C-alpha positions as CSV (number, residue, x, y, z in Angstrom):
1,M,-23.1,6.2,-93.2
2,N,-26.6,6.8,-94.6
3,K,-29.4,8.6,-92.7
4,I,-31.1,5.4,-91.5
5,D,-27.9,4.0,-89.9
6,E,-27.4,7.4,-88.2
7,I,-31.0,7.4,-86.9
8,L,-30.9,3.8,-85.7
9,N,-27.6,4.3,-83.9
10,Y,-28.9,7.4,-82.1
11,N,-32.2,5.7,-81.3
12,K,-30.4,2.8,-79.6
13,E,-28.6,5.2,-77.3
14,F,-31.9,7.2,-76.8
15,V,-33.7,4.1,-75.6
16,E,-30.9,2.7,-73.5
17,N,-30.5,6.0,-71.7
18,R,-34.2,6.3,-71.2
19,K,-34.3,9.8,-72.8
20,Y,-37.9,9.1,-73.8
21,E,-39.1,9.5,-70.3
22,K,-39.3,13.3,-70.4
23,Y,-41.7,13.0,-73.4
24,S,-44.1,10.6,-71.8
25,T,-47.8,11.5,-72.3
26,S,-51.1,9.9,-73.3
27,K,-52.7,9.7,-76.7
28,Y,-55.2,12.3,-75.6
29,P,-54.2,16.0,-76.2
30,N,-53.8,17.8,-72.9
31,K,-55.1,21.0,-74.4
32,R,-57.8,19.2,-76.4
33,M,-56.6,20.8,-79.7
34,V,-56.1,19.6,-83.2
35,I,-53.9,21.7,-85.5
36,V,-53.7,21.4,-89.2
37,T,-50.4,23.0,-90.3
38,C,-47.6,22.9,-92.9
39,M,-44.8,20.4,-93.0
40,D,-42.3,23.2,-93.4
41,T,-39.1,22.5,-91.4
42,R,-39.1,26.1,-90.0
43,L,-42.3,25.2,-88.1
44,T,-41.1,22.0,-86.4
45,E,-40.1,23.7,-83.2
46,M,-41.3,27.3,-83.9
47,L,-45.1,26.5,-84.1
48,P,-45.4,24.7,-80.8
49,K,-43.2,27.3,-79.0
50,A,-45.2,30.2,-80.5
51,M,-48.5,28.5,-79.4
52,N,-47.2,27.6,-76.0
53,L,-47.5,23.9,-76.6
54,K,-45.6,21.1,-75.0
55,N,-45.4,17.4,-76.0
56,G,-48.8,15.9,-75.6
57,D,-50.8,19.2,-75.7
58,A,-52.2,18.9,-79.3
59,K,-52.7,16.6,-82.2
60,I,-50.7,18.1,-85.0
61,I,-51.6,17.2,-88.6
62,K,-49.0,18.3,-91.2
63,N,-49.0,18.4,-95.0
64,A,-47.7,20.6,-97.8
65,G,-49.3,24.0,-97.2
66,A,-51.7,23.2,-94.4
67,I,-54.3,22.6,-97.1
68,V,-57.5,20.7,-96.6
69,T,-58.3,19.9,-100.3
70,Q,-61.1,17.3,-99.9
71,P,-63.8,17.0,-97.4
72,F,-63.4,13.2,-97.4
73,G,-59.6,13.1,-97.7
74,N,-56.9,12.0,-95.2
75,I,-56.6,15.4,-93.5
76,M,-60.3,15.7,-92.7
77,R,-60.4,12.1,-91.6
78,S,-57.6,12.8,-89.1
79,V,-59.4,15.9,-87.8
80,L,-62.6,13.9,-87.3
81,V,-60.7,11.1,-85.5
82,A,-59.0,13.6,-83.2
83,L,-62.4,15.1,-82.4
84,Y,-64.4,11.9,-81.9
85,E,-61.9,9.5,-80.6
86,L,-59.1,11.5,-79.0
87,Q,-60.9,14.1,-77.0
88,A,-59.9,17.2,-79.1
89,D,-62.6,19.9,-79.1
90,E,-61.1,22.8,-81.0
91,V,-59.5,23.0,-84.5
92,F,-56.7,25.4,-85.6
93,V,-55.7,25.7,-89.3
94,V,-52.2,27.4,-89.3
95,G,-50.7,28.5,-92.5
96,H,-47.4,30.4,-92.6
97,S,-45.6,33.2,-94.4
98,N,-43.2,32.3,-97.2
99,C,-44.8,28.9,-97.8
100,G,-43.3,26.8,-100.5
101,M,-46.9,26.1,-101.8
102,T,-47.3,29.7,-102.7
103,G,-47.2,30.0,-106.5
104,L,-46.2,26.4,-106.8
105,N,-46.1,25.5,-110.5
106,P,-47.3,21.9,-111.2
107,E,-45.5,21.9,-114.6
108,H,-42.2,22.4,-112.8
109,I,-43.0,19.5,-110.5
110,I,-43.8,17.2,-113.4
111,Q,-40.6,18.3,-115.1
112,H,-38.6,17.5,-112.0
113,M,-40.4,14.1,-111.8
114,E,-39.3,13.3,-115.3
115,E,-35.7,14.5,-114.5
116,R,-35.6,12.0,-111.6
117,G,-36.8,9.1,-113.7
118,V,-40.6,9.1,-113.9
119,S,-41.4,8.3,-117.5
120,N,-43.5,10.5,-119.7
121,E,-45.5,7.3,-120.3
122,T,-46.4,7.2,-116.6
123,I,-47.4,10.8,-116.5
124,T,-49.6,10.4,-119.7
125,T,-51.2,7.3,-118.2
126,L,-52.1,9.1,-115.0
127,K,-53.6,12.0,-117.0
128,H,-55.7,9.6,-119.1
129,S,-56.9,7.7,-116.0
130,G,-58.8,10.7,-114.8
131,L,-56.2,12.2,-112.4
132,N,-55.8,16.0,-113.0
133,L,-52.1,16.3,-112.1
134,M,-52.2,20.0,-112.7
135,R,-54.9,20.5,-110.1
136,W,-53.5,17.8,-107.7
137,L,-50.0,19.4,-107.7
138,T,-51.2,23.1,-107.6
139,G,-50.4,25.2,-104.6
140,F,-52.1,28.5,-103.8
141,D,-51.6,32.2,-104.7
142,N,-52.4,33.6,-101.2
143,V,-51.8,31.9,-97.9
144,R,-54.7,33.8,-96.3
145,D,-57.2,32.6,-98.9
146,S,-55.8,29.1,-98.5
147,V,-56.3,29.1,-94.7
148,L,-59.8,30.6,-95.1
149,N,-60.7,27.9,-97.7
150,S,-59.4,25.1,-95.4
151,V,-61.3,26.5,-92.4
152,S,-64.5,26.6,-94.5
153,I,-64.1,23.0,-95.6
154,I,-63.7,21.9,-91.9
155,R,-66.5,24.1,-90.5
156,N,-69.0,23.1,-93.2
157,H,-68.2,19.4,-93.0
158,P,-71.4,17.3,-92.5
159,L,-69.7,15.1,-89.9
160,L,-68.3,18.0,-87.8
161,P,-70.0,18.2,-84.3
162,A,-71.9,21.5,-84.0
163,N,-70.0,22.8,-81.0
164,I,-66.5,22.6,-82.5
165,L,-64.7,25.9,-82.9
166,V,-62.5,26.1,-86.0
167,H,-60.0,29.0,-86.2
168,G,-57.6,30.1,-89.0
169,L,-54.2,31.6,-88.3
170,I,-51.0,32.5,-90.1
171,I,-47.7,32.2,-88.4
172,D,-44.7,34.3,-89.4
173,S,-42.1,31.6,-90.3
174,E,-39.3,33.9,-89.0
175,T,-40.7,35.4,-85.8
176,G,-43.5,33.1,-84.8
177,E,-46.0,35.9,-84.6
178,L,-49.5,34.6,-85.1
179,E,-52.1,36.5,-87.1
180,L,-55.7,35.5,-86.5
181,V,-57.4,35.5,-89.9
182,D,-60.7,33.7,-89.0
183,A,-61.9,33.4,-85.4
184,A,-64.6,30.9,-84.6
185,T,-67.6,32.2,-82.7
186,P,-69.1,30.0,-80.1
187,Q,-72.6,28.8,-80.8
188,L,-75.1,29.7,-78.1
């Protein structure tokens, strides 16, 4: 049995037995928070528990490394939608210890792409079309600096409302301990 069959079989039982009822909530975050964090599997349950969040409390945006790379990319668009349309009013960027994006080598990723069937011709075409694969696939050297950079991109965004607090934190991926690395200061 492949994963999709397993998922669909479980889902049928989940719906038939109304297990969804205990997760019922609205599209608006109860704690009016938006969190940008990493997709790391260790954080799936750890991060909400460590931040005292229940289903429906926060909008959680995940990507590789909790990195906001572009002021007009998908992550920032999601933050703005959460703030303007979904009643969030505080932003948290949460990186984590032992992140897979630390020291990520784009040359290794390209090598793995080629090993799994992406042709060298495709890689060359992308490079010649203006895409800097090395930059696009690069991680970071230091999680703290990465969190600070992402916080700065969000805080300085021209479309961010003036009263929005943006914080930067690092969570220990083993213990859940939170380290505040950049606290927002309310504007008076």
